[in-house]
N, C-alpha and C positions, 0 to 999 in steps of 0.2 A: 460604351463596353455593348458588346451582340450580347442576346438571352436565345435563349432557348428554352419551350414550352415541353417538358416532358412529364413521364406516368410514371407512379412511382409502381414498382413492382413489389416492397421491400418496405418493413416500417423503418425510417431515417431520423431520430432526432432533431435534428435540424433544421430539413425541410416537411416531413408531414408522415401518414400514414400509407399503407397499401394503399392502393388504389386513387391516390389523390392526383390533381393535374397541377403543378409548379410549372414556374418560372424559375431556369438557374443559368447562370451565368455559358455560356456557350462551351467554354474551356475545360469546366468543371464538368459539362453532361460528359462531352469526348474524351476526355483524362481519365474520367472516375467512374460516372453513373453509368454507361452503356456497358463499360468492356468490363465492367462486376457485376455486370446483369441485374441494378439495382432499380434501372428505369430502362422503358424503351419512349424514342420518341412519342409526341401526341402527335398521330395522325388520325382523321377519322376513322380509319379500318382498325386500326389501334384500340380508338375508345371504345367501338362498337364490341371489338374480344374483350378489352377487360369487364365492360359492362355485363356482358354472359357469363363471365367470369367469377364475377360479384357476389352470385349469390355465395360459393362454391367459396369467398374467401371470406365475404363472414360468417359462417360454418368452423371455416380452419382457426380463426381470429379468435371465436365464443371458445373452442375447445383450449386451442394457447394458452387463451388466458385463464380458464375455468385449470388447465394446471398448473400455471403458478400460481395460484390464489392457494392450491391443497398442496403445492411444495411451500409454501408460504407457511402456511396454516402447520406443514409437517417442519421447517424448521424455523420457528418462533420459540424455541428453550435453547435455542446457540448459543453459546456464550463461547467466544476469542480470548483466552488468556496467553501472551507474549511474554517472554524473559529477555533480557536485552541486557547489555551492560551498560550502566551508565554514571557519569560521576557525580558530584556535590550539586546538590541542587533538582538531581531529578533531569537531567539532561542525558538521552541517549547516545552515545556512540556507535554512529548511525542509524537506521528508523527502521518505522515499518511499510511497508509499501503494500498498496494493492495487489502485488506479484504475493507476498507472503501469508495476505490474508486469503488472499484465494487457494496458496498451496495448504490452507492451517484447514478452511473449508475441505477442499478434495482430502485429507485427509481424514475426514469425517465421513465422506461417504458422498459429498456432493459436489458435483462438475460446474463447478460456475465458472464463466471466462472473466479474467481479473479488469477487461472492459466494462464492464459492468460493475462494475464497483465503482462506487462514488465516493472518490477520496480526495478533496483541496489540495490537499499538500501532506503528503509524507508524513506520519506523526514521530515527533522526535524527542517528544518527553513524555516521562510517565503517569501513568494516569488511568482516567477513564473515560471513554472513547461511542461514541454513536457512527458506525458505517454504513454508507444506503446501500443495500445490496437491488439492482433492479433485475428484477424477471418477467417481466413483459413491461411492455409499455405503459401500463396503467397498475402494475402492481408492484408495490415496493418491496422491500421489507429491511428493519433496521435492526444491525446485528451488533448486541453491547460487546464492547471492546478494550479490553483490560491489558495494562503494560506495569510491567512491573521490573525494579532493579534486580540482578540475579544475585540470589542468596550467597553467594562466594564471595560475588564482590564486596557487599559492605561486611563481611567480617574479615575481609582481606583490609579495608580500610580503617575499620576497627582497629586491629592486631597490628597495622604499621606504628616500631618504633616513632618520637618525634625526631628531628633532624637534631645532628652533634652540629653545639654551636661550635662556632668556628674560635679557635686558641689566638691569642692575639701571637706575638712575633715574641715580646718577651718570654710569655708562657711557654713556646717552645723551643725555642735555647735552653732556657733550664733543665726541661725534662730531657733534652740532651745531653748537657752537662751531668745529671745524677747519675743514670747508669757510668759514665764513665768514669765517675764517683768511687764508685762502688767496688768494681772491681777490685780498683789499688786497696781498698782496706780489705778484700778477703786475701790479698799479698799476704799485708803483714800481719795477718791473723792466722796466716799457714806458717809463716818465719816462726 
């Protein structure tokens, strides 16, 4: 496998931080990192240029981290609550995903990209969960999430009458014969 040495221009979780020189597969560099502007080829000229920019990058990174920490402190009191239709045992009809959490945070005035929300699997049962929101590479916020069943759902389940028992064939035949006998009695009473 051919590999290429690139200089990262942005933080990438799986590779490293801004300004680092890393080896990646040639196709990954050629098809994703370079066209997206996330990295440049690690030539001597590019490395020298990044060395000059390093001070500015470090200042920018420090400001971004301070901003993320301030945002974490501000968002520290947030608790999210979702109501979903659920069956017996608390299993949801559907799920709560990172997109739902991002929309709830957006409704509270915090615009967070759904890709920064760490959720291994979608939440599929009622209960209390802790979801991690990555505000910066080094700053993570833990948001408590509560998922409950819809109130109308529970009342409908309790108010639902029990299924009628099936009548046996003999009981059904008796029920059919009885109404036929009653009109004959009425005719004799009318005479």
